[in-house]
N, CA, C, O and CB atoms as a CASP TS submission, in Angstrom:
PFRMAT TS
TARGET T0000
AUTHOR 0000-0000-0000
METHOD Language model
MODEL 1
PARENT N/A
ATOM      1  N   UNK     1       0.845  -1.147  -0.007  1.00  0.00           N
ATOM      2  CA  UNK     1      -0.024  -0.007   0.036  1.00  0.00           C
ATOM      3  C   UNK     1       0.884   1.248  -0.002  1.00  0.00           C
ATOM      4  O   UNK     1       1.887   1.306   0.710  1.00  0.00           O
ATOM      5  CB  UNK     1      -0.952  -0.041   1.319  1.00  0.00           C
ATOM      6  N   UNK     2       0.548   2.192  -0.786  1.00  0.00           N
ATOM      7  CA  UNK     2       1.267   3.433  -0.882  1.00  0.00           C
ATOM      8  C   UNK     2       0.947   4.320   0.330  1.00  0.00           C
ATOM      9  O   UNK     2      -0.112   4.214   0.949  1.00  0.00           O
ATOM     10  CB  UNK     2       0.923   4.148  -2.196  1.00  0.00           C
ATOM     11  N   UNK     3       1.869   5.160   0.625  1.00  0.00           N
ATOM     12  CA  UNK     3       1.716   6.072   1.783  1.00  0.00           C
ATOM     13  C   UNK     3       0.492   6.954   1.644  1.00  0.00           C
ATOM     14  O   UNK     3      -0.197   7.229   2.627  1.00  0.00           O
ATOM     15  CB  UNK     3       2.960   6.952   1.945  1.00  0.00           C
ATOM     16  N   UNK     4       0.218   7.398   0.423  1.00  0.00           N
ATOM     17  CA  UNK     4      -0.951   8.286   0.232  1.00  0.00           C
ATOM     18  C   UNK     4      -2.241   7.536   0.502  1.00  0.00           C
ATOM     19  O   UNK     4      -3.184   8.113   1.043  1.00  0.00           O
ATOM     20  CB  UNK     4      -0.974   8.869  -1.202  1.00  0.00           C
ATOM     21  N   UNK     5      -2.303   6.253   0.136  1.00  0.00           N
ATOM     22  CA  UNK     5      -3.479   5.472   0.397  1.00  0.00           C
ATOM     23  C   UNK     5      -3.666   5.228   1.899  1.00  0.00           C
ATOM     24  O   UNK     5      -4.778   5.290   2.423  1.00  0.00           O
ATOM     25  CB  UNK     5      -3.399   4.159  -0.349  1.00  0.00           C
ATOM     26  N   UNK     6      -2.566   4.953   2.563  1.00  0.00           N
ATOM     27  CA  UNK     6      -2.593   4.749   4.014  1.00  0.00           C
ATOM     28  C   UNK     6      -3.063   6.023   4.702  1.00  0.00           C
ATOM     29  O   UNK     6      -3.939   5.997   5.566  1.00  0.00           O
ATOM     30  CB  UNK     6      -1.196   4.329   4.542  1.00  0.00           C
ATOM     31  N   UNK     7      -2.462   7.134   4.302  1.00  0.00           N
ATOM     32  CA  UNK     7      -2.851   8.429   4.875  1.00  0.00           C
ATOM     33  C   UNK     7      -4.319   8.731   4.692  1.00  0.00           C
ATOM     34  O   UNK     7      -5.000   9.200   5.604  1.00  0.00           O
ATOM     35  CB  UNK     7      -2.039   9.532   4.261  1.00  0.00           C
ATOM     36  N   UNK     8      -4.796   8.448   3.475  1.00  0.00           N
ATOM     37  CA  UNK     8      -6.252   8.675   3.207  1.00  0.00           C
ATOM     38  C   UNK     8      -7.120   7.843   4.077  1.00  0.00           C
ATOM     39  O   UNK     8      -8.145   8.331   4.553  1.00  0.00           O
ATOM     40  CB  UNK     8      -6.595   8.381   1.764  1.00  0.00           C
ATOM     41  N   UNK     9      -6.764   6.583   4.319  1.00  0.00           N
ATOM     42  CA  UNK     9      -7.562   5.748   5.236  1.00  0.00           C
ATOM     43  C   UNK     9      -7.530   6.294   6.670  1.00  0.00           C
ATOM     44  O   UNK     9      -8.554   6.355   7.351  1.00  0.00           O
ATOM     45  CB  UNK     9      -7.043   4.294   5.219  1.00  0.00           C
ATOM     46  N   UNK    10      -6.366   6.674   7.094  1.00  0.00           N
ATOM     47  CA  UNK    10      -6.216   7.209   8.453  1.00  0.00           C
ATOM     48  C   UNK    10      -7.019   8.501   8.577  1.00  0.00           C
ATOM     49  O   UNK    10      -7.762   8.676   9.542  1.00  0.00           O
ATOM     50  CB  UNK    10      -4.713   7.461   8.795  1.00  0.00           C
ATOM     51  N   UNK    11      -6.877   9.400   7.616  1.00  0.00           N
ATOM     52  CA  UNK    11      -7.591  10.701   7.706  1.00  0.00           C
ATOM     53  C   UNK    11      -9.102  10.532   7.667  1.00  0.00           C
ATOM     54  O   UNK    11      -9.838  11.333   8.242  1.00  0.00           O
ATOM     55  CB  UNK    11      -7.158  11.628   6.563  1.00  0.00           C
ATOM     56  N   UNK    12      -9.555   9.501   6.995  1.00  0.00           N
ATOM     57  CA  UNK    12     -10.987   9.289   6.909  1.00  0.00           C
ATOM     58  C   UNK    12     -11.594   8.569   8.108  1.00  0.00           C
ATOM     59  O   UNK    12     -12.805   8.359   8.186  1.00  0.00           O
ATOM     60  CB  UNK    12     -11.288   8.528   5.686  1.00  0.00           C
ATOM     61  N   UNK    13     -10.699   8.189   9.057  1.00  0.00           N
ATOM     62  CA  UNK    13     -11.155   7.552  10.288  1.00  0.00           C
ATOM     63  C   UNK    13     -11.292   6.031  10.140  1.00  0.00           C
ATOM     64  O   UNK    13     -11.873   5.380  11.008  1.00  0.00           O
ATOM     65  CB  UNK    13     -12.487   8.150  10.714  1.00  0.00           C
ATOM     66  N   UNK    14     -10.787   5.482   9.096  1.00  0.00           N
ATOM     67  CA  UNK    14     -10.882   4.007   8.925  1.00  0.00           C
ATOM     68  C   UNK    14      -9.956   3.322   9.979  1.00  0.00           C
ATOM     69  O   UNK    14      -8.991   3.901  10.478  1.00  0.00           O
ATOM     70  CB  UNK    14     -10.464   3.574   7.425  1.00  0.00           C
ATOM     71  N   UNK    15     -10.319   2.064  10.273  1.00  0.00           N
ATOM     72  CA  UNK    15      -9.488   1.280  11.192  1.00  0.00           C
ATOM     73  C   UNK    15      -8.274   0.803  10.442  1.00  0.00           C
ATOM     74  O   UNK    15      -8.387   0.035   9.487  1.00  0.00           O
ATOM     75  CB  UNK    15     -10.271   0.078  11.796  1.00  0.00           C
ATOM     76  N   UNK    16      -7.085   1.265  10.877  1.00  0.00           N
ATOM     77  CA  UNK    16      -5.844   0.861  10.176  1.00  0.00           C
ATOM     78  C   UNK    16      -5.017  -0.120  11.008  1.00  0.00           C
ATOM     79  O   UNK    16      -3.874  -0.436  10.679  1.00  0.00           O
ATOM     80  CB  UNK    16      -4.990   2.100   9.843  1.00  0.00           C
ATOM     81  N   UNK    17      -5.629  -0.587  12.089  1.00  0.00           N
ATOM     82  CA  UNK    17      -4.886  -1.483  13.028  1.00  0.00           C
ATOM     83  C   UNK    17      -4.296  -2.722  12.375  1.00  0.00           C
ATOM     84  O   UNK    17      -3.187  -3.154  12.691  1.00  0.00           O
ATOM     85  CB  UNK    17      -5.802  -1.927  14.143  1.00  0.00           C
ATOM     86  N   UNK    18      -5.090  -3.292  11.433  1.00  0.00           N
ATOM     87  CA  UNK    18      -4.632  -4.503  10.718  1.00  0.00           C
ATOM     88  C   UNK    18      -3.476  -4.238   9.751  1.00  0.00           C
ATOM     89  O   UNK    18      -2.772  -5.157   9.331  1.00  0.00           O
ATOM     90  CB  UNK    18      -5.790  -5.111   9.947  1.00  0.00           C
ATOM     91  N   UNK    19      -3.302  -2.986   9.416  1.00  0.00           N
ATOM     92  CA  UNK    19      -2.275  -2.649   8.428  1.00  0.00           C
ATOM     93  C   UNK    19      -0.894  -2.311   9.082  1.00  0.00           C
ATOM     94  O   UNK    19       0.103  -2.079   8.396  1.00  0.00           O
ATOM     95  CB  UNK    19      -2.762  -1.453   7.582  1.00  0.00           C
ATOM     96  N   UNK    20      -0.895  -2.298  10.406  1.00  0.00           N
ATOM     97  CA  UNK    20       0.331  -1.945  11.100  1.00  0.00           C
ATOM     98  C   UNK    20       1.008  -3.206  11.710  1.00  0.00           C
ATOM     99  O   UNK    20       0.330  -4.121  12.177  1.00  0.00           O
ATOM    100  CB  UNK    20       0.027  -0.901  12.205  1.00  0.00           C
ATOM    101  N   UNK    21       2.317  -3.223  11.691  1.00  0.00           N
ATOM    102  CA  UNK    21       3.065  -4.264  12.330  1.00  0.00           C
ATOM    103  C   UNK    21       3.645  -3.697  13.625  1.00  0.00           C
ATOM    104  O   UNK    21       4.782  -3.225  13.639  1.00  0.00           O
ATOM    105  CB  UNK    21       4.174  -4.815  11.394  1.00  0.00           C
ATOM    106  N   UNK    22       2.879  -3.738  14.699  1.00  0.00           N
ATOM    107  CA  UNK    22       3.279  -3.127  15.942  1.00  0.00           C
ATOM    108  C   UNK    22       4.447  -3.835  16.586  1.00  0.00           C
ATOM    109  O   UNK    22       5.110  -3.238  17.434  1.00  0.00           O
ATOM    110  CB  UNK    22       2.132  -3.093  16.880  1.00  0.00           C
ATOM    111  N   UNK    23       4.735  -5.057  16.239  1.00  0.00           N
ATOM    112  CA  UNK    23       5.886  -5.746  16.814  1.00  0.00           C
ATOM    113  C   UNK    23       7.197  -5.059  16.387  1.00  0.00           C
ATOM    114  O   UNK    23       8.211  -5.196  17.072  1.00  0.00           O
ATOM    115  CB  UNK    23       5.890  -7.236  16.383  1.00  0.00           C
ATOM    116  N   UNK    24       7.186  -4.331  15.277  1.00  0.00           N
ATOM    117  CA  UNK    24       8.404  -3.649  14.794  1.00  0.00           C
ATOM    118  C   UNK    24       8.322  -2.159  15.032  1.00  0.00           C
ATOM    119  O   UNK    24       9.164  -1.414  14.531  1.00  0.00           O
ATOM    120  CB  UNK    24       8.626  -3.922  13.301  1.00  0.00           C
ATOM    121  N   UNK    25       7.335  -1.699  15.782  1.00  0.00           N
ATOM    122  CA  UNK    25       7.173  -0.248  16.022  1.00  0.00           C
ATOM    123  C   UNK    25       8.262   0.225  16.926  1.00  0.00           C
ATOM    124  O   UNK    25       8.708  -0.507  17.809  1.00  0.00           O
ATOM    125  CB  UNK    25       5.794   0.081  16.636  1.00  0.00           C
ATOM    126  N   UNK    26       8.698   1.441  16.721  1.00  0.00           N
ATOM    127  CA  UNK    26       9.647   2.094  17.586  1.00  0.00           C
ATOM    128  C   UNK    26       9.431   3.585  17.597  1.00  0.00           C
ATOM    129  O   UNK    26       8.821   4.133  16.679  1.00  0.00           O
ATOM    130  CB  UNK    26      11.051   1.776  17.164  1.00  0.00           C
ATOM    131  N   UNK    27       9.911   4.236  18.605  1.00  0.00           N
ATOM    132  CA  UNK    27       9.773   5.722  18.745  1.00  0.00           C
ATOM    133  C   UNK    27      11.071   6.309  18.193  1.00  0.00           C
ATOM    134  O   UNK    27      12.167   5.879  18.552  1.00  0.00           O
ATOM    135  CB  UNK    27       9.519   6.187  20.294  1.00  0.00           C
ATOM    136  N   UNK    28      10.927   7.277  17.333  1.00  0.00           N
ATOM    137  CA  UNK    28      12.137   7.943  16.807  1.00  0.00           C
ATOM    138  C   UNK    28      12.618   8.989  17.727  1.00  0.00           C
ATOM    139  O   UNK    28      11.866   9.542  18.531  1.00  0.00           O
ATOM    140  CB  UNK    28      11.885   8.553  15.461  1.00  0.00           C
ATOM    141  N   UNK    29      13.907   9.267  17.607  1.00  0.00           N
ATOM    142  CA  UNK    29      14.573  10.292  18.444  1.00  0.00           C
ATOM    143  C   UNK    29      14.381  10.031  19.947  1.00  0.00           C
ATOM    144  O   UNK    29      14.240  10.967  20.734  1.00  0.00           O
ATOM    145  CB  UNK    29      14.032  11.691  18.093  1.00  0.00           C
ATOM    146  N   UNK    30      14.377   8.788  20.318  1.00  0.00           N
ATOM    147  CA  UNK    30      14.219   8.436  21.753  1.00  0.00           C
ATOM    148  C   UNK    30      15.488   7.728  22.248  1.00  0.00           C
ATOM    149  O   UNK    30      15.393   6.725  22.956  1.00  0.00           O
ATOM    150  CB  UNK    30      12.951   7.513  21.975  1.00  0.00           C
ATOM    151  N   UNK    31      16.658   8.230  21.890  1.00  0.00           N
ATOM    152  CA  UNK    31      17.871   7.653  22.390  1.00  0.00           C
ATOM    153  C   UNK    31      17.921   7.748  23.893  1.00  0.00           C
ATOM    154  O   UNK    31      17.571   8.782  24.461  1.00  0.00           O
ATOM    155  CB  UNK    31      19.067   8.321  21.779  1.00  0.00           C
ATOM    156  N   UNK    32      18.351   6.684  24.549  1.00  0.00           N
ATOM    157  CA  UNK    32      18.351   6.631  26.011  1.00  0.00           C
ATOM    158  C   UNK    32      19.771   6.860  26.504  1.00  0.00           C
ATOM    159  O   UNK    32      20.728   6.293  25.977  1.00  0.00           O
ATOM    160  CB  UNK    32      17.793   5.267  26.530  1.00  0.00           C
ATOM    161  N   UNK    33      19.888   7.691  27.513  1.00  0.00           N
ATOM    162  CA  UNK    33      21.164   7.964  28.171  1.00  0.00           C
ATOM    163  C   UNK    33      20.984   7.600  29.660  1.00  0.00           C
ATOM    164  O   UNK    33      20.162   8.206  30.347  1.00  0.00           O
ATOM    165  CB  UNK    33      21.610   9.491  27.982  1.00  0.00           C
ATOM    166  N   UNK    34      21.728   6.642  30.141  1.00  0.00           N
ATOM    167  CA  UNK    34      21.634   6.205  31.521  1.00  0.00           C
ATOM    168  C   UNK    34      22.353   7.238  32.415  1.00  0.00           C
ATOM    169  O   UNK    34      23.464   7.669  32.110  1.00  0.00           O
ATOM    170  CB  UNK    34      22.251   4.773  31.695  1.00  0.00           C
ATOM    171  N   UNK    35      21.720   7.607  33.478  1.00  0.00           N
ATOM    172  CA  UNK    35      22.351   8.502  34.464  1.00  0.00           C
ATOM    173  C   UNK    35      22.179   7.931  35.873  1.00  0.00           C
ATOM    174  O   UNK    35      21.209   7.224  36.145  1.00  0.00           O
ATOM    175  CB  UNK    35      21.740   9.935  34.383  1.00  0.00           C
ATOM    176  N   UNK    36      23.084   8.226  36.730  1.00  0.00           N
ATOM    177  CA  UNK    36      22.976   7.850  38.139  1.00  0.00           C
ATOM    178  C   UNK    36      22.774   9.084  38.978  1.00  0.00           C
ATOM    179  O   UNK    36      23.452  10.094  38.796  1.00  0.00           O
ATOM    180  CB  UNK    36      24.222   7.083  38.608  1.00  0.00           C
ATOM    181  N   UNK    37      21.848   8.998  39.887  1.00  0.00           N
ATOM    182  CA  UNK    37      21.499  10.103  40.786  1.00  0.00           C
ATOM    183  C   UNK    37      21.464   9.587  42.204  1.00  0.00           C
ATOM    184  O   UNK    37      20.849   8.554  42.464  1.00  0.00           O
ATOM    185  CB  UNK    37      20.136  10.740  40.403  1.00  0.00           C
ATOM    186  N   UNK    38      22.092  10.259  43.108  1.00  0.00           N
ATOM    187  CA  UNK    38      22.066   9.908  44.551  1.00  0.00           C
ATOM    188  C   UNK    38      20.994  10.744  45.224  1.00  0.00           C
ATOM    189  O   UNK    38      20.983  11.969  45.106  1.00  0.00           O
ATOM    190  CB  UNK    38      23.470  10.148  45.239  1.00  0.00           C
ATOM    191  N   UNK    39      20.062  10.053  45.957  1.00  0.00           N
ATOM    192  CA  UNK    39      19.011  10.746  46.694  1.00  0.00           C
ATOM    193  C   UNK    39      19.174  10.343  48.156  1.00  0.00           C
ATOM    194  O   UNK    39      19.670   9.258  48.459  1.00  0.00           O
ATOM    195  CB  UNK    39      17.562  10.393  46.142  1.00  0.00           C
ATOM    196  N   UNK    40      18.751  11.225  49.055  1.00  0.00           N
ATOM    197  CA  UNK    40      18.718  10.861  50.471  1.00  0.00           C
ATOM    198  C   UNK    40      17.669   9.786  50.687  1.00  0.00           C
ATOM    199  O   UNK    40      16.692   9.707  49.942  1.00  0.00           O
ATOM    200  CB  UNK    40      18.425  12.095  51.361  1.00  0.00           C
ATOM    201  N   UNK    41      17.866   8.966  51.694  1.00  0.00           N
ATOM    202  CA  UNK    41      16.956   7.860  51.956  1.00  0.00           C
ATOM    203  C   UNK    41      15.514   8.284  52.065  1.00  0.00           C
ATOM    204  O   UNK    41      14.626   7.637  51.511  1.00  0.00           O
ATOM    205  CB  UNK    41      17.353   7.164  53.199  1.00  0.00           C
ATOM    206  N   UNK    42      15.264   9.419  52.810  1.00  0.00           N
ATOM    207  CA  UNK    42      13.861   9.817  53.023  1.00  0.00           C
ATOM    208  C   UNK    42      13.194  10.114  51.686  1.00  0.00           C
ATOM    209  O   UNK    42      11.998   9.877  51.516  1.00  0.00           O
ATOM    210  CB  UNK    42      13.772  11.058  53.956  1.00  0.00           C
ATOM    211  N   UNK    43      13.978  10.639  50.726  1.00  0.00           N
ATOM    212  CA  UNK    43      13.414  10.973  49.437  1.00  0.00           C
ATOM    213  C   UNK    43      13.071   9.725  48.636  1.00  0.00           C
ATOM    214  O   UNK    43      12.024   9.665  47.991  1.00  0.00           O
ATOM    215  CB  UNK    43      14.372  11.844  48.661  1.00  0.00           C
ATOM    216  N   UNK    44      13.956   8.724  48.678  1.00  0.00           N
ATOM    217  CA  UNK    44      13.708   7.428  48.017  1.00  0.00           C
ATOM    218  C   UNK    44      12.488   6.786  48.591  1.00  0.00           C
ATOM    219  O   UNK    44      11.673   6.240  47.847  1.00  0.00           O
ATOM    220  CB  UNK    44      14.908   6.487  48.160  1.00  0.00           C
ATOM    221  N   UNK    45      12.331   6.830  49.898  1.00  0.00           N
ATOM    222  CA  UNK    45      11.181   6.229  50.547  1.00  0.00           C
ATOM    223  C   UNK    45       9.917   6.926  50.140  1.00  0.00           C
ATOM    224  O   UNK    45       8.902   6.275  49.892  1.00  0.00           O
ATOM    225  CB  UNK    45      11.333   6.261  52.046  1.00  0.00           C
ATOM    226  N   UNK    46       9.955   8.281  50.063  1.00  0.00           N
ATOM    227  CA  UNK    46       8.784   9.047  49.663  1.00  0.00           C
ATOM    228  C   UNK    46       8.449   8.757  48.202  1.00  0.00           C
ATOM    229  O   UNK    46       7.270   8.652  47.864  1.00  0.00           O
ATOM    230  CB  UNK    46       9.021  10.558  49.877  1.00  0.00           C
ATOM    231  N   UNK    47       9.449   8.623  47.321  1.00  0.00           N
ATOM    232  CA  UNK    47       9.239   8.305  45.916  1.00  0.00           C
ATOM    233  C   UNK    47       8.572   6.921  45.817  1.00  0.00           C
ATOM    234  O   UNK    47       7.590   6.747  45.095  1.00  0.00           O
ATOM    235  CB  UNK    47      10.595   8.338  45.125  1.00  0.00           C
ATOM    236  N   UNK    48       9.114   5.955  46.544  1.00  0.00           N
ATOM    237  CA  UNK    48       8.585   4.604  46.517  1.00  0.00           C
ATOM    238  C   UNK    48       7.124   4.559  46.969  1.00  0.00           C
ATOM    239  O   UNK    48       6.302   3.852  46.386  1.00  0.00           O
ATOM    240  CB  UNK    48       9.432   3.698  47.393  1.00  0.00           C
ATOM    241  N   UNK    49       6.815   5.333  48.027  1.00  0.00           N
ATOM    242  CA  UNK    49       5.429   5.379  48.528  1.00  0.00           C
ATOM    243  C   UNK    49       4.507   5.919  47.462  1.00  0.00           C
ATOM    244  O   UNK    49       3.436   5.361  47.226  1.00  0.00           O
ATOM    245  CB  UNK    49       5.327   6.243  49.801  1.00  0.00           C
ATOM    246  N   UNK    50       4.914   7.016  46.803  1.00  0.00           N
ATOM    247  CA  UNK    50       4.093   7.608  45.758  1.00  0.00           C
ATOM    248  C   UNK    50       3.966   6.695  44.528  1.00  0.00           C
ATOM    249  O   UNK    50       2.890   6.577  43.942  1.00  0.00           O
ATOM    250  CB  UNK    50       4.675   8.948  45.349  1.00  0.00           C
ATOM    251  N   UNK    51       5.060   6.066  44.153  1.00  0.00           N
ATOM    252  CA  UNK    51       5.042   5.142  43.043  1.00  0.00           C
ATOM    253  C   UNK    51       4.091   3.948  43.280  1.00  0.00           C
ATOM    254  O   UNK    51       3.339   3.540  42.396  1.00  0.00           O
ATOM    255  CB  UNK    51       6.446   4.646  42.783  1.00  0.00           C
ATOM    256  N   UNK    52       4.157   3.424  44.478  1.00  0.00           N
ATOM    257  CA  UNK    52       3.289   2.313  44.868  1.00  0.00           C
ATOM    258  C   UNK    52       1.831   2.746  44.816  1.00  0.00           C
ATOM    259  O   UNK    52       0.984   2.005  44.317  1.00  0.00           O
ATOM    260  CB  UNK    52       3.648   1.803  46.279  1.00  0.00           C
ATOM    261  N   UNK    53       1.530   3.929  45.323  1.00  0.00           N
ATOM    262  CA  UNK    53       0.169   4.443  45.289  1.00  0.00           C
ATOM    263  C   UNK    53      -0.356   4.567  43.898  1.00  0.00           C
ATOM    264  O   UNK    53      -1.530   4.300  43.645  1.00  0.00           O
ATOM    265  CB  UNK    53       0.093   5.760  45.963  1.00  0.00           C
ATOM    266  N   UNK    54       0.513   4.978  42.968  1.00  0.00           N
ATOM    267  CA  UNK    54       0.079   5.120  41.553  1.00  0.00           C
ATOM    268  C   UNK    54       0.214   3.779  40.755  1.00  0.00           C
ATOM    269  O   UNK    54      -0.287   3.675  39.636  1.00  0.00           O
ATOM    270  CB  UNK    54       0.930   6.240  40.852  1.00  0.00           C
ATOM    271  N   UNK    55       0.868   2.806  41.321  1.00  0.00           N
ATOM    272  CA  UNK    55       1.020   1.537  40.652  1.00  0.00           C
ATOM    273  C   UNK    55       2.026   1.560  39.522  1.00  0.00           C
ATOM    274  O   UNK    55       1.869   0.886  38.504  1.00  0.00           O
ATOM    275  CB  UNK    55      -0.283   1.097  40.137  1.00  0.00           C
ATOM    276  N   UNK    56       3.097   2.379  39.735  1.00  0.00           N
ATOM    277  CA  UNK    56       4.164   2.467  38.749  1.00  0.00           C
ATOM    278  C   UNK    56       5.495   2.297  39.407  1.00  0.00           C
ATOM    279  O   UNK    56       5.566   2.298  40.636  1.00  0.00           O
ATOM    280  CB  UNK    56       4.115   3.783  38.009  1.00  0.00           C
ATOM    281  N   UNK    57       6.564   2.149  38.648  1.00  0.00           N
ATOM    282  CA  UNK    57       7.881   2.008  39.205  1.00  0.00           C
ATOM    283  C   UNK    57       8.447   3.330  39.628  1.00  0.00           C
ATOM    284  O   UNK    57       7.982   4.379  39.184  1.00  0.00           O
ATOM    285  CB  UNK    57       8.786   1.353  38.231  1.00  0.00           C
ATOM    286  N   UNK    58       9.452   3.298  40.486  1.00  0.00           N
ATOM    287  CA  UNK    58      10.134   4.568  40.886  1.00  0.00           C
ATOM    288  C   UNK    58      10.687   5.264  39.726  1.00  0.00           C
ATOM    289  O   UNK    58      10.584   6.487  39.629  1.00  0.00           O
ATOM    290  CB  UNK    58      11.242   4.324  41.872  1.00  0.00           C
ATOM    291  N   UNK    59      11.308   4.499  38.782  1.00  0.00           N
ATOM    292  CA  UNK    59      11.892   5.108  37.575  1.00  0.00           C
ATOM    293  C   UNK    59      10.824   5.833  36.731  1.00  0.00           C
ATOM    294  O   UNK    59      11.052   6.936  36.234  1.00  0.00           O
ATOM    295  CB  UNK    59      12.591   4.023  36.719  1.00  0.00           C
ATOM    296  N   UNK    60       9.681   5.201  36.587  1.00  0.00           N
ATOM    297  CA  UNK    60       8.598   5.815  35.828  1.00  0.00           C
ATOM    298  C   UNK    60       8.133   7.106  36.516  1.00  0.00           C
ATOM    299  O   UNK    60       7.873   8.122  35.873  1.00  0.00           O
ATOM    300  CB  UNK    60       7.418   4.826  35.673  1.00  0.00           C
ATOM    301  N   UNK    61       8.039   7.023  37.836  1.00  0.00           N
ATOM    302  CA  UNK    61       7.587   8.234  38.569  1.00  0.00           C
ATOM    303  C   UNK    61       8.557   9.384  38.397  1.00  0.00           C
ATOM    304  O   UNK    61       8.163  10.530  38.181  1.00  0.00           O
ATOM    305  CB  UNK    61       7.418   7.932  40.066  1.00  0.00           C
ATOM    306  N   UNK    62       9.860   9.047  38.500  1.00  0.00           N
ATOM    307  CA  UNK    62      10.866  10.115  38.297  1.00  0.00           C
ATOM    308  C   UNK    62      10.768  10.706  36.913  1.00  0.00           C
ATOM    309  O   UNK    62      10.865  11.923  36.755  1.00  0.00           O
ATOM    310  CB  UNK    62      12.281   9.579  38.522  1.00  0.00           C
ATOM    311  N   UNK    63      10.579   9.880  35.914  1.00  0.00           N
ATOM    312  CA  UNK    63      10.464  10.386  34.499  1.00  0.00           C
ATOM    313  C   UNK    63       9.241  11.304  34.390  1.00  0.00           C
ATOM    314  O   UNK    63       9.319  12.359  33.761  1.00  0.00           O
ATOM    315  CB  UNK    63      10.336   9.176  33.454  1.00  0.00           C
ATOM    316  N   UNK    64       8.117  10.916  34.992  1.00  0.00           N
ATOM    317  CA  UNK    64       6.915  11.749  34.932  1.00  0.00           C
ATOM    318  C   UNK    64       7.178  13.078  35.654  1.00  0.00           C
ATOM    319  O   UNK    64       6.838  14.137  35.126  1.00  0.00           O
ATOM    320  CB  UNK    64       5.692  11.007  35.566  1.00  0.00           C
ATOM    321  N   UNK    65       7.760  13.042  36.817  1.00  0.00           N
ATOM    322  CA  UNK    65       8.037  14.284  37.584  1.00  0.00           C
ATOM    323  C   UNK    65       9.012  15.196  36.827  1.00  0.00           C
ATOM    324  O   UNK    65       8.807  16.408  36.770  1.00  0.00           O
ATOM    325  CB  UNK    65       8.623  13.939  38.988  1.00  0.00           C
ATOM    326  N   UNK    66      10.058  14.623  36.254  1.00  0.00           N
ATOM    327  CA  UNK    66      11.058  15.435  35.564  1.00  0.00           C
ATOM    328  C   UNK    66      10.486  16.015  34.280  1.00  0.00           C
ATOM    329  O   UNK    66      10.739  17.173  33.949  1.00  0.00           O
ATOM    330  CB  UNK    66      12.309  14.605  35.258  1.00  0.00           C
ATOM    331  N   UNK    67       9.698  15.192  33.543  1.00  0.00           N
ATOM    332  CA  UNK    67       9.075  15.670  32.305  1.00  0.00           C
ATOM    333  C   UNK    67       8.091  16.805  32.604  1.00  0.00           C
ATOM    334  O   UNK    67       8.021  17.776  31.849  1.00  0.00           O
ATOM    335  CB  UNK    67       8.350  14.510  31.579  1.00  0.00           C
ATOM    336  N   UNK    68       7.344  16.693  33.681  1.00  0.00           N
ATOM    337  CA  UNK    68       6.403  17.734  34.067  1.00  0.00           C
ATOM    338  C   UNK    68       7.104  18.980  34.445  1.00  0.00           C
ATOM    339  O   UNK    68       6.675  20.075  34.079  1.00  0.00           O
ATOM    340  CB  UNK    68       5.540  17.287  35.191  1.00  0.00           C
ATOM    341  N   UNK    69       8.175  18.847  35.170  1.00  0.00           N
ATOM    342  CA  UNK    69       8.967  20.017  35.559  1.00  0.00           C
ATOM    343  C   UNK    69       9.598  20.718  34.366  1.00  0.00           C
ATOM    344  O   UNK    69       9.598  21.947  34.293  1.00  0.00           O
ATOM    345  CB  UNK    69      10.047  19.608  36.531  1.00  0.00           C
ATOM    346  N   UNK    70      10.129  19.951  33.442  1.00  0.00           N
ATOM    347  CA  UNK    70      10.670  20.526  32.224  1.00  0.00           C
ATOM    348  C   UNK    70       9.642  21.233  31.396  1.00  0.00           C
ATOM    349  O   UNK    70       9.888  22.317  30.866  1.00  0.00           O
ATOM    350  CB  UNK    70      11.309  19.478  31.411  1.00  0.00           C
ATOM    351  N   UNK    71       8.473  20.614  31.284  1.00  0.00           N
ATOM    352  CA  UNK    71       7.365  21.225  30.535  1.00  0.00           C
ATOM    353  C   UNK    71       6.935  22.546  31.179  1.00  0.00           C
ATOM    354  O   UNK    71       6.682  23.532  30.488  1.00  0.00           O
ATOM    355  CB  UNK    71       6.163  20.254  30.461  1.00  0.00           C
ATOM    356  N   UNK    72       6.855  22.548  32.516  1.00  0.00           N
ATOM    357  CA  UNK    72       6.452  23.768  33.214  1.00  0.00           C
ATOM    358  C   UNK    72       7.451  24.914  32.994  1.00  0.00           C
ATOM    359  O   UNK    72       7.079  26.086  33.054  1.00  0.00           O
ATOM    360  CB  UNK    72       6.306  23.487  34.711  1.00  0.00           C
ATOM    361  N   UNK    73       8.750  24.559  32.732  1.00  0.00           N
ATOM    362  CA  UNK    73       9.739  25.552  32.509  1.00  0.00           C
ATOM    363  C   UNK    73      10.003  25.785  31.052  1.00  0.00           C
ATOM    364  O   UNK    73      10.948  26.493  30.705  1.00  0.00           O
ATOM    365  CB  UNK    73      10.971  25.184  33.189  1.00  0.00           C
ATOM    366  N   UNK    74       9.173  25.193  30.155  1.00  0.00           N
ATOM    367  CA  UNK    74       9.296  25.420  28.750  1.00  0.00           C
ATOM    368  C   UNK    74      10.492  24.693  28.077  1.00  0.00           C
ATOM    369  O   UNK    74      10.900  25.051  26.972  1.00  0.00           O
ATOM    370  CB  UNK    74       9.402  26.872  28.526  1.00  0.00           C
ATOM    371  N   UNK    75      11.011  23.728  28.727  1.00  0.00           N
ATOM    372  CA  UNK    75      12.137  22.970  28.215  1.00  0.00           C
ATOM    373  C   UNK    75      11.744  21.537  27.813  1.00  0.00           C
ATOM    374  O   UNK    75      12.063  20.569  28.503  1.00  0.00           O
ATOM    375  CB  UNK    75      13.240  22.934  29.255  1.00  0.00           C
ATOM    376  N   UNK    76      11.052  21.439  26.687  1.00  0.00           N
ATOM    377  CA  UNK    76      10.627  20.097  26.236  1.00  0.00           C
ATOM    378  C   UNK    76      10.981  19.891  24.795  1.00  0.00           C
ATOM    379  O   UNK    76      10.117  19.970  23.922  1.00  0.00           O
ATOM    380  CB  UNK    76       9.122  19.895  26.431  1.00  0.00           C
ATOM    381  N   UNK    77      12.268  19.621  24.526  1.00  0.00           N
ATOM    382  CA  UNK    77      12.687  19.320  23.151  1.00  0.00           C
ATOM    383  C   UNK    77      12.261  17.920  22.722  1.00  0.00           C
ATOM    384  O   UNK    77      13.024  16.964  22.863  1.00  0.00           O
ATOM    385  CB  UNK    77      14.203  19.460  23.019  1.00  0.00           C
ATOM    386  N   UNK    78      11.078  17.802  22.213  1.00  0.00           N
ATOM    387  CA  UNK    78      10.523  16.503  21.845  1.00  0.00           C
ATOM    388  C   UNK    78      10.328  16.415  20.357  1.00  0.00           C
ATOM    389  O   UNK    78      10.112  17.437  19.706  1.00  0.00           O
ATOM    390  CB  UNK    78       9.205  16.252  22.559  1.00  0.00           C
ATOM    391  N   UNK    79      10.396  15.225  19.795  1.00  0.00           N
ATOM    392  CA  UNK    79      10.156  15.108  18.314  1.00  0.00           C
ATOM    393  C   UNK    79       8.724  15.417  17.937  1.00  0.00           C
ATOM    394  O   UNK    79       8.370  15.364  16.759  1.00  0.00           O
ATOM    395  CB  UNK    79      10.501  13.691  17.817  1.00  0.00           C
TER
END
């Protein structure tokens, strides 16, 4: 299928789920850089408590908090 045909189906609201191979899907410009950060114990415990309440991991919670803070300060270089 040509891109124009696919775009037309999508734009018209057609179900395109069967046309996608989600097993091979990836996000562009999402290079990961691992960093290490030291936190005081009380802060880690507070983060863990909040993460548990939300049903997410500590790492996910930190990403959400940092992304929200960057967005609030206008620093969101996203694709």
